[in-house]
N, C-alpha and C positions, 0 to 999 in steps of 0.2 A: 135402380133406385139408389140414390146417393147415400153414403154412410150417415150423414147428418139427418137425412129424412128417415132412414131406418132407425136411428137412435131415438128420434122423436116418436116413432111408432112404439118402440119398446117402453119409453117413458110413459106414454099415454096408456099403454096396456097395464103398466104398473099402477095407474090411477083408475083402473077398471073402466076405461073408455071403450064402450062397445064397438064404436066405429073402428078404432085402432085394432081391437081384437079381431074384428072381421077381416081387416086388411091383412093382418098377420096370418090368420087362418087360411085365407084364400091364397096367399103367396106360398105357403108351405103345405097346402093340402095334398098335392100330388106326391111330393117327397115323403110326407108322413104316411100316406096311403101305401106307397111302395115298400116302406119299412114294415108296416103293420101287416100287409098282405102276405108277407113271407112266413108269418107264424100261424095263420089260420087259412081255412080252405074256402070260406065264402066272404063275399063283400060286406054282408051285414055285420059279421063279427069284426072284420077289419075296420069298418066305419065306427063301430062301438069302441074299439080300442083307440082309434084315432081321436075320437071326441073326448074320451077319458084322458088321453094323453095331453090334449090341448087344455083341458081343465087344469091339469097339473102344471102345465106351462104358465097359464095365466095366474094361477095361485102363487107360483114361485118365481115369477118373472123378475122380481126385485133381487133375487139371488144370482141372476145371470150376470157374469162379468163381461161387460161390453168390449173389453180389449181382446176377447177371443171371438172366434166365429160362432154364429148362432146355430148353424146347421148341426154340428157335432153334439151340441147341448140338447137340441131338439131330438136328435136320433137316440141319444142315451135315454131320454125320457120315454120315447116311443117304444124302444126295445124293452125297457124295464116294465112298461105297462103291458106289453104283449106277453112277456114272460109271466107276469102276475095273472093274466087272463088264462094262460095255459095251465098254470098251477091250480087255478080255481076249477078247471075242467077235470083235473086229477086223472087224466087218461094217459099222461106221458110216462108214467112210472113203470115202463117195461124193463124189467131187470134181466139182462142176458149177460152171462159171463163172458169176459174177454176171450177166454179160451175157446168159446163156441163160435166166435166171429171168424169167418174165413177171409183169407186174402184172395182177392180176385185179380186176375191178370189185367193189365191196362193196355189200351191202344193209343198210339201217338196222336193221330189227327182226328179222332172221333168227334170232338167238340166243334171243330171247324165245319162239320157237315150238319150241324143242328142250328136252328135259329133260336133267338132269345126266348120267344113265347113257348116253344116246345120244351126248352129246358126248365123254365119257370113252372110250366104245367106238370112236368115230371116231379119237381121238388114238391109242389103242392099235393101230389098224389101219395107222397110218403106218409106213413103213419105219423100221428102227432108227436110221438116220442122221437122218432128218427128226424122228422122235419125240424123240430125245435132244436135239437142238439146240432144238426147240420147247419142251420142258420146261425146259431150262436157261435159255433166254432169257425166255420168256413167263411161266413159273410161278415159277422160282427166282430170276429177276432178274440172271443173269449177263450181262456185256457180251460182245460178240463176241470181243474180244481174250482175255478169260478163258476162253471156251469153246474158242477155238483152242488155247490153251496146254494146257488140261486134256485135250482130245481129240487133240492132235497133228495138227491140221489148220490151214489158213490162216483168217484172219478173213473173207476173201471167201468161202471155202467155207462157213463158218458162216452168213454172211448169205444166201448162195444157198440153203442147206438150209432156213433159216427161211422164205425167200420161197416155196420149193417146198412146204414143209409147210403154210403158210397157204393156198396155192393149192389143194393137195389137199384140205384141210379144207373150203374154200369149195365145191369141186366136190362133195364128199360131202354137205355140208349142202344145197346146191341140189338135188341128186338126191333127197335124203330129202324135201325139202319139195314137190317136184313129183311125187313118186311117189304 
């Protein structure tokens, strides 16, 4: 899709043109779903987050600066919507002290022996607290202070949950490779 055509779609979305909104939704559905799916364990919740995120996109489309890429703007909205969903669930608040988190030895080529789906399924099987912090830190690039602020936890809890998530993933990977 040419830039001018995409700009026309964005302008039409700003005027609440349902056809343009449908085109934008269809174009970015898969991408948005991939972002939302990282934060929840079932497709229904991911779809709910995606739809809520797109409502925010359509409501705020006039604030989007067209001189920047659309995808990062959309990702920010989807991640924030997913985080808000997680906060509503109030199950993420597992407070484990950093001193309780153990360092787990690493293996050099372990990830090369797993496929993408296996790794995604392992991440999905983490507890909500661990999965949320892992996604925010490792995949979305948030700092621990930002995670703490967004989730209403301490930075040390964020660090601890990340350490525990990594340890749990290592354990699952090692089990998978030795089975």
